[in-house]
GUNUPA-550522 format. One line per 3 residues: number of its first residue (from 1); their letters; for each residue y, x, z of N, C-alpha, C, O. Coordinates in nm, 2 decimals, decimal comma, padded with zeros to 4 digits, m for minus. Atoms other than C-alpha are relative to their C-alpha. Layout:
# residues N
NUM	a	Y X Z Y X Z Y X Z Y X Z | ...
***
This chain:
# residues 152
1	mrl	00,09 m00,09 m00,07 01,89 04,04 m05,23 00,06 00,14 m00,01 00,10 00,19 m00,11 | m00,02 m00,14 00,00 01,96 04,39 m05,12 m00,12 00,07 00,05 m00,20 00,00 00,13 | 00,12 m00,08 m00,05 01,70 04,66 m05,06 00,05 00,09 00,11 00,14 00,17 00,08
4	lid	m00,03 m00,09 m00,10 01,72 04,84 m04,73 m00,13 00,08 00,03 m00,23 00,03 00,05 | 00,12 m00,09 m00,01 01,49 05,14 m04,70 00,02 00,08 00,13 00,11 00,15 00,15 | 00,01 m00,08 m00,12 01,39 05,29 m04,36 m00,04 00,14 m00,05 m00,16 00,17 m00,07
7	gda	00,03 m00,13 00,07 01,42 05,65 m04,50 m00,08 00,09 00,08 m00,14 00,19 00,03 | 00,08 m00,09 m00,09 01,24 05,81 m04,20 m00,15 m00,01 m00,04 m00,22 00,09 m00,03 | 00,14 00,01 00,03 00,91 05,68 m04,33 m00,03 m00,08 m00,12 m00,12 m00,17 m00,12
10	cpn	00,03 00,07 00,12 00,92 05,56 m04,68 m00,05 00,10 m00,11 00,02 00,18 m00,16 | 00,06 m00,09 00,11 00,68 05,73 m04,92 00,04 m00,06 m00,14 00,10 m00,17 m00,14 | m00,04 00,05 00,13 00,74 05,70 m05,29 00,15 m00,03 m00,01 00,18 m00,12 m00,09
13	rke	m00,14 00,03 m00,01 01,11 05,70 m05,22 00,07 00,00 m00,14 00,14 m00,09 m00,18 | m00,06 m00,01 00,14 01,21 05,81 m05,58 m00,05 m00,11 m00,08 00,04 m00,17 m00,16 | 00,05 00,11 00,08 00,99 05,55 m05,74 00,05 m00,13 00,05 00,09 m00,22 m00,04
16	vie	m00,06 00,12 m00,05 01,12 05,28 m05,51 00,14 m00,02 m00,05 00,18 m00,12 m00,09 | m00,14 00,00 00,04 01,48 05,37 m05,60 00,00 m00,03 m00,15 00,09 m00,11 m00,20 | 00,01 00,03 00,14 01,39 05,37 m05,97 m00,03 m00,14 m00,03 00,04 m00,20 m00,12
19	lal	00,03 00,14 00,02 01,24 05,03 m05,95 00,12 m00,09 00,04 00,15 m00,18 m00,04 | m00,12 00,08 m00,04 01,54 04,89 m05,76 00,11 00,01 m00,10 00,17 m00,09 m00,13 | m00,10 m00,01 00,10 01,77 05,03 m06,02 m00,03 m00,07 m00,13 00,05 m00,14 m00,19
22	hye	00,05 00,07 00,12 01,56 04,89 m06,30 00,03 m00,15 00,01 00,07 m00,22 m00,09 | m00,02 00,15 m00,02 01,59 04,54 m06,15 00,14 m00,03 00,06 00,17 m00,14 00,09 | m00,14 00,02 m00,04 01,95 04,59 m06,06 00,02 m00,05 00,15 00,09 m00,15 00,17
25	iet	00,00 00,04 m00,14 01,89 04,56 m05,68 00,09 00,10 00,07 00,06 00,22 00,07 | m00,08 m00,09 m00,08 02,16 04,70 m05,46 m00,08 00,06 00,11 m00,15 m00,01 00,18 | 00,10 m00,07 m00,09 01,99 04,97 m05,25 00,08 00,09 00,10 00,17 00,15 00,07
28	flf	m00,05 m00,08 m00,11 02,07 05,13 m04,91 m00,12 00,08 00,05 m00,22 00,02 00,09 | 00,09 m00,09 m00,06 01,88 05,43 m04,78 00,05 00,04 00,13 00,16 00,11 00,13 | m00,05 m00,03 m00,13 01,91 05,48 m04,41 m00,08 00,13 00,05 m00,20 00,13 00,06
31	idf	00,06 m00,13 m00,04 01,85 05,84 m04,29 00,08 00,05 00,12 00,20 00,01 00,13 | m00,08 m00,07 m00,11 01,95 06,05 m03,99 00,06 00,13 m00,06 00,02 00,17 m00,17 | m00,06 m00,12 00,05 02,16 06,36 m04,03 m00,09 00,12 m00,01 m00,06 00,22 m00,07
34	ahd	00,10 m00,11 00,01 01,85 06,58 m04,00 m00,06 00,00 m00,14 m00,12 00,10 m00,18 | 00,05 00,01 00,14 01,76 06,47 m04,36 00,12 00,03 m00,09 00,23 m00,01 m00,07 | m00,10 m00,03 00,10 01,95 06,60 m04,66 m00,05 m00,06 m00,14 m00,12 00,00 m00,21
37	ied	00,04 00,07 00,12 01,91 06,35 m04,94 00,13 m00,05 m00,07 00,22 m00,10 m00,01 | m00,11 00,04 00,08 02,16 06,29 m05,22 m00,04 m00,08 m00,12 m00,14 m00,05 m00,19 | 00,02 00,08 00,12 02,16 06,01 m05,48 00,12 m00,09 m00,02 00,14 m00,18 00,05
40	eri	m00,12 00,08 00,02 02,48 05,88 m05,62 m00,02 m00,14 m00,05 00,08 m00,22 m00,05 | 00,03 00,14 00,05 02,31 05,57 m05,76 m00,02 m00,10 00,10 m00,01 m00,22 00,07 | 00,02 00,09 m00,11 02,25 05,42 m05,42 00,09 00,03 00,11 00,16 00,13 00,11
43	civ	m00,08 m00,03 m00,12 02,43 05,39 m05,09 m00,09 00,06 00,11 m00,19 00,01 00,15 | 00,07 m00,07 m00,10 02,30 05,64 m04,84 00,08 m00,01 00,13 00,19 00,03 00,14 | m00,07 00,02 m00,13 02,38 05,55 m04,48 m00,06 00,11 00,10 m00,18 00,11 00,13
46	rce	00,04 m00,11 m00,09 02,36 05,85 m04,25 00,03 m00,04 00,15 00,13 m00,09 00,18 | 00,00 00,04 m00,14 02,29 05,79 m03,88 m00,02 00,12 00,09 m00,06 00,22 00,05 | 00,02 m00,11 m00,10 02,29 06,00 m03,57 m00,14 00,03 00,02 m00,23 m00,06 m00,01
49	vgk	00,14 m00,04 m00,03 01,98 06,19 m03,49 m00,03 m00,05 00,14 00,04 m00,02 00,24 | 00,04 00,05 m00,13 01,80 06,01 m03,21 m00,09 m00,12 m00,01 m00,10 m00,18 m00,12 | 00,09 00,10 00,00 01,55 05,76 m03,11 00,06 m00,14 m00,04 00,16 m00,18 00,02
52	dsv	m00,04 00,13 00,04 01,60 05,43 m03,29 00,14 m00,01 m00,06 00,19 m00,12 m00,09 | m00,14 00,01 00,05 01,95 05,52 m03,43 m00,01 m00,06 m00,14 00,08 m00,13 m00,18 | 00,01 00,05 00,14 01,83 05,45 m03,79 m00,03 m00,15 00,01 00,03 m00,23 m00,07
55	dqm	00,04 00,14 m00,01 01,67 05,12 m03,68 00,12 m00,08 00,04 00,14 m00,19 m00,01 | m00,12 00,08 m00,05 01,99 05,01 m03,50 00,10 m00,02 m00,12 00,16 m00,12 m00,13 | m00,10 00,01 00,11 02,20 05,09 m03,81 m00,05 m00,10 m00,10 00,02 m00,18 m00,16
58	ils	00,06 00,10 00,09 01,96 04,89 m04,03 00,02 m00,14 00,05 00,06 m00,23 m00,03 | m00,02 00,14 m00,05 01,98 04,59 m03,80 00,15 m00,04 m00,01 00,18 m00,16 m00,02 | m00,14 00,04 00,02 02,36 04,60 m03,82 00,03 m00,03 m00,14 00,13 m00,10 m00,17
61	yiq	m00,02 00,03 00,14 02,34 04,59 m04,20 m00,07 m00,12 m00,05 m00,02 m00,20 m00,14 | 00,10 00,09 00,06 02,05 04,35 m04,26 00,05 m00,14 00,00 00,11 m00,19 00,10 | m00,04 00,14 00,01 02,12 03,99 m04,38 m00,12 m00,08 m00,05 m00,22 m00,03 m00,10
64	agd	00,10 00,09 00,05 01,91 03,69 m04,46 m00,02 00,02 m00,15 00,08 00,03 m00,22 | 00,03 m00,02 00,14 01,74 03,74 m04,79 m00,02 00,14 m00,04 m00,06 00,17 m00,16 | 00,01 m00,14 00,03 01,75 04,12 m04,78 m00,15 00,03 00,00 m00,23 m00,04 00,07
67	lli	00,13 m00,06 m00,01 01,43 04,32 m04,83 00,00 00,13 00,07 00,08 00,22 00,03 | 00,01 m00,13 m00,08 01,34 04,59 m04,58 m00,13 00,06 m00,03 m00,23 00,00 m00,02 | 00,12 m00,08 00,01 01,09 04,86 m04,65 m00,01 00,09 00,13 00,08 00,17 00,15
70	sqd	00,01 m00,07 m00,12 00,96 05,00 m04,32 m00,15 m00,01 00,05 m00,22 m00,10 00,01 | 00,13 00,01 m00,07 00,64 05,08 m04,13 00,01 m00,02 00,15 m00,09 m00,01 00,22 | m00,03 00,02 m00,14 00,80 05,01 m03,80 m00,01 m00,15 00,03 00,08 m00,23 m00,01
73	ygl	00,03 00,14 m00,02 00,66 04,68 m03,67 00,11 m00,06 00,10 00,15 m00,18 00,08 | m00,11 00,05 m00,08 00,93 04,65 m03,40 00,12 m00,03 m00,08 00,18 m00,14 m00,06 | m00,12 00,03 00,09 01,21 04,68 m03,66 m00,03 m00,12 m00,09 00,05 m00,20 m00,11
76	asl	00,03 00,11 00,09 01,02 04,45 m03,89 00,01 m00,14 00,07 00,06 m00,23 00,02 | m00,01 00,12 m00,07 01,00 04,18 m03,62 00,15 m00,05 00,02 00,18 m00,16 00,01 | m00,14 00,03 m00,02 01,38 04,20 m03,56 00,06 m00,04 m00,14 00,15 m00,13 m00,14
79	all	m00,05 00,03 00,14 01,44 04,19 m03,94 m00,04 m00,14 m00,03 00,04 m00,22 m00,10 | 00,05 00,14 00,02 01,23 03,87 m03,96 00,08 m00,10 00,07 00,11 m00,21 00,02 | m00,09 00,09 m00,07 01,45 03,71 m03,70 00,13 m00,02 m00,07 00,19 m00,13 m00,06
82	kea	m00,12 00,01 00,08 01,74 03,77 m03,93 m00,03 m00,06 m00,14 00,06 m00,05 m00,23 | 00,05 00,06 00,12 01,54 03,60 m04,21 00,00 00,09 m00,12 00,03 00,05 m00,23 | 00,02 m00,10 00,10 01,49 03,92 m04,41 m00,15 00,00 m00,04 m00,24 m00,05 00,03
85	lvl	00,13 m00,03 00,04 01,18 04,00 m04,61 m00,04 00,14 00,04 00,05 00,22 00,04 | 00,04 m00,13 m00,05 00,98 04,29 m04,49 m00,13 00,05 m00,08 m00,23 m00,03 m00,08 | 00,11 m00,05 00,06 00,74 04,51 m04,69 m00,04 00,13 00,07 00,04 00,22 00,08
88	hvs	00,05 m00,12 m00,07 00,52 04,77 m04,51 m00,03 00,10 m00,11 m00,05 00,06 m00,23 | 00,03 m00,10 00,09 00,47 05,10 m04,68 m00,14 00,00 m00,06 m00,16 00,07 m00,16 | 00,13 00,01 00,06 00,11 05,01 m04,74 00,00 m00,11 m00,11 m00,10 m00,12 m00,18
91	gkr	m00,01 00,11 00,10 00,23 04,72 m04,96 m00,03 m00,13 00,05 m00,01 m00,24 m00,02 | 00,02 00,13 m00,07 00,15 04,45 m04,71 00,13 m00,06 00,04 00,22 00,00 00,09 | m00,12 00,07 m00,04 00,41 04,19 m04,66 m00,01 m00,04 00,14 m00,11 m00,09 00,19
94	ise	m00,01 00,04 m00,14 00,51 04,14 m04,30 00,07 m00,13 00,01 00,18 m00,14 m00,04 | m00,06 00,14 m00,01 00,58 03,78 m04,21 m00,01 m00,05 00,14 m00,08 00,01 00,22 | 00,02 00,07 m00,13 00,60 03,54 m03,92 m00,15 m00,03 00,02 m00,19 m00,04 00,14
97	dni	00,14 00,03 m00,01 00,23 03,47 m03,99 m00,08 00,12 00,06 m00,18 00,10 00,12 | 00,09 m00,12 m00,04 00,11 03,83 m03,92 00,07 00,09 00,10 00,01 00,19 00,15 | m00,07 m00,10 m00,08 00,38 04,00 m03,71 m00,05 00,01 00,15 m00,06 00,12 00,20
100	nnl	00,05 00,00 m00,14 00,24 03,90 m03,37 m00,13 00,08 00,01 m00,14 00,16 00,11 | 00,12 m00,08 00,00 m00,10 04,05 m03,45 00,03 00,15 m00,02 m00,03 00,23 00,04 | m00,04 m00,14 00,02 00,06 04,37 m03,58 00,06 00,06 00,12 00,03 00,17 00,16
103	lms	m00,06 m00,05 m00,12 00,27 04,40 m03,27 m00,10 00,02 00,11 m00,10 00,12 00,19 | 00,10 m00,01 m00,10 m00,03 04,34 m03,05 m00,09 00,12 m00,03 m00,13 00,20 00,07 | 00,09 m00,12 00,03 m00,24 04,61 m03,23 00,08 00,12 00,03 00,02 00,22 00,07
106	ryl	m00,08 m00,12 m00,04 00,05 04,85 m03,19 00,00 00,02 00,15 m00,01 00,14 00,19 | 00,00 m00,01 m00,15 00,07 04,78 m02,82 m00,14 00,05 00,05 m00,14 00,13 00,14 | 00,13 m00,04 m00,05 m00,31 04,81 m02,77 m00,03 00,15 m00,04 m00,09 00,22 00,04
109	ghi	00,01 m00,14 00,04 m00,30 05,15 m02,96 00,08 00,08 00,10 00,03 00,19 00,14 | m00,08 m00,07 m00,10 m00,02 05,26 m02,73 m00,07 00,02 00,13 m00,07 00,12 00,19 | 00,07 00,00 m00,13 m00,22 05,17 m02,42 m00,12 00,09 m00,01 m00,14 00,17 00,09
112	srk	00,12 m00,08 00,01 m00,53 05,34 m02,55 00,04 00,15 00,00 m00,02 00,23 00,06 | m00,05 m00,14 00,00 m00,33 05,66 m02,63 00,04 00,05 00,14 00,02 00,16 00,17 | m00,05 m00,03 m00,13 m00,17 05,65 m02,29 m00,12 00,03 00,10 m00,11 00,11 00,19
115	qnn	00,12 m00,02 m00,08 m00,52 05,64 m02,13 m00,09 00,12 m00,06 m00,20 00,14 m00,01 | 00,06 m00,12 00,06 m00,61 05,95 m02,34 m00,13 m00,03 m00,08 m00,21 00,05 m00,09 | 00,11 00,04 00,08 m00,86 05,76 m02,55 00,03 00,04 m00,15 00,15 00,03 m00,19
118	hvk	m00,03 m00,04 00,13 m00,90 05,89 m02,90 00,01 m00,12 m00,09 m00,08 m00,20 m00,10 | m00,02 00,12 00,09 m00,76 05,64 m03,15 00,03 00,06 m00,14 00,12 00,14 m00,15 | m00,02 m00,05 00,14 m00,78 05,70 m03,52 00,13 m00,06 m00,05 00,17 m00,17 m00,02
121	gpk	m00,13 00,05 00,06 m00,45 05,68 m03,70 m00,03 m00,06 m00,13 m00,14 m00,09 m00,17 | 00,02 00,06 00,13 m00,39 05,52 m04,03 m00,07 00,10 m00,10 m00,06 00,22 m00,09 | 00,06 m00,08 00,10 m00,59 05,64 m04,33 00,11 00,08 m00,07 00,22 00,04 m00,09
124	krn	m00,09 m00,08 00,08 m00,43 05,92 m04,53 00,04 m00,07 m00,13 m00,04 m00,13 m00,19 | m00,05 00,07 00,12 m00,21 05,78 m04,81 m00,06 00,07 m00,12 m00,07 00,19 m00,13 | 00,05 m00,05 00,13 m00,36 05,81 m05,15 00,06 m00,07 m00,12 00,15 m00,15 m00,10
127	qkt	m00,07 00,05 00,12 m00,27 05,73 m05,51 m00,02 m00,16 m00,01 00,07 m00,23 m00,05 | 00,03 00,15 00,00 m00,44 05,38 m05,48 00,10 m00,08 00,09 00,16 m00,18 00,04 | m00,09 00,06 m00,09 m00,22 05,29 m05,18 00,14 00,00 m00,06 00,21 m00,10 m00,05
130	shy	m00,13 m00,01 00,06 00,09 05,42 m05,36 00,02 m00,10 m00,11 00,12 m00,17 m00,12 | m00,01 00,10 00,11 00,02 05,21 m05,67 00,01 m00,14 00,05 00,09 m00,22 00,00 | 00,00 00,13 m00,06 m00,05 04,90 m05,46 00,14 m00,03 00,06 00,20 m00,14 00,03
133	flr	m00,14 00,01 m00,06 00,28 04,95 m05,26 00,10 m00,03 m00,11 00,18 m00,12 m00,10 | m00,11 00,01 00,11 00,49 04,99 m05,58 m00,02 m00,13 m00,08 00,07 m00,19 m00,12 | 00,03 00,12 00,07 00,31 04,70 m05,75 00,05 m00,12 00,08 00,11 m00,22 00,03
136	ele	m00,05 00,11 m00,09 00,39 04,47 m05,45 00,15 00,00 00,00 00,21 m00,11 00,01 | m00,15 m00,01 00,00 00,75 04,59 m05,44 00,05 m00,06 m00,13 00,15 m00,14 m00,13 | m00,05 00,05 00,13 00,79 04,51 m05,81 m00,02 m00,15 m00,01 00,06 m00,22 m00,06
139	kif	00,03 00,15 00,00 00,63 04,16 m05,76 00,12 m00,07 00,08 00,16 m00,17 00,04 | m00,11 00,06 m00,07 00,90 04,09 m05,50 00,13 00,00 m00,08 00,20 m00,10 m00,08 | m00,12 00,00 00,08 01,18 04,20 m05,73 m00,01 m00,10 m00,11 00,09 m00,17 m00,14
142	iey	00,02 00,10 00,10 01,03 03,99 m06,01 00,02 m00,14 00,05 00,09 m00,23 m00,01 | m00,02 00,13 m00,06 01,01 03,69 m05,78 00,14 m00,03 00,02 00,19 m00,14 00,00 | m00,14 00,02 m00,03 01,37 03,74 m05,68 00,07 m00,03 m00,13 00,15 m00,12 m00,13
145	kng	m00,07 00,02 00,13 01,49 03,77 m06,04 m00,03 m00,13 m00,06 00,06 m00,20 m00,12 | 00,04 00,13 00,06 01,29 03,47 m06,15 00,07 m00,12 00,08 00,11 m00,22 00,02 | m00,07 00,10 m00,08 01,45 03,27 m05,86 00,14 m00,01 m00,04 00,20 m00,12 m00,04
148	isq	m00,15 00,00 00,04 01,80 03,37 m05,97 00,01 m00,07 m00,14 00,10 m00,15 m00,15 | m00,01 00,06 00,13 01,73 03,27 m06,33 m00,03 m00,15 00,00 00,03 m00,22 m00,08 | 00,04 00,14 m00,01 01,58 02,94 m06,23 00,12 m00,08 00,06 00,14 m00,20 00,03
151	ed	m00,12 00,07 m00,06 01,90 02,85 m06,03 00,11 m00,01 m00,10 00,20 m00,11 m00,09 | m00,11 00,00 00,10 02,13 02,92 m06,33 m00,01 m00,12 m00,09 00,07 m00,14 m00,18
***
């Protein structure tokens, strides 16, 4: 397993990286050149500034069994096709079981905004959400490590 982070929209980035390092998970942070992030302990992949450039680069790297952290449902659906695991920044695991509903809700929100209807956005991130997200991430790392040790 490798961890791929959609750096455009990953809260708790420092904590995510610390967890990955603790569990010895190879980590890639994808950002565009508009961001200035340095961390010698992980691989930082810099992409052109532009619509979907980071997403396209992630898709060129991602492999079966990798874990992607993103809040982009379109990117998540493509990662699932490559048999990757996907964790939303809310801590919810995105899977074949829920991706169609998530994409449909995204589409309906887009249509509603296009018609100038007021649509509430997501709730403001709070400490409870951050803790849940990090706890779910750690569960995935533990599941992965337990799977490795069971195969040995």
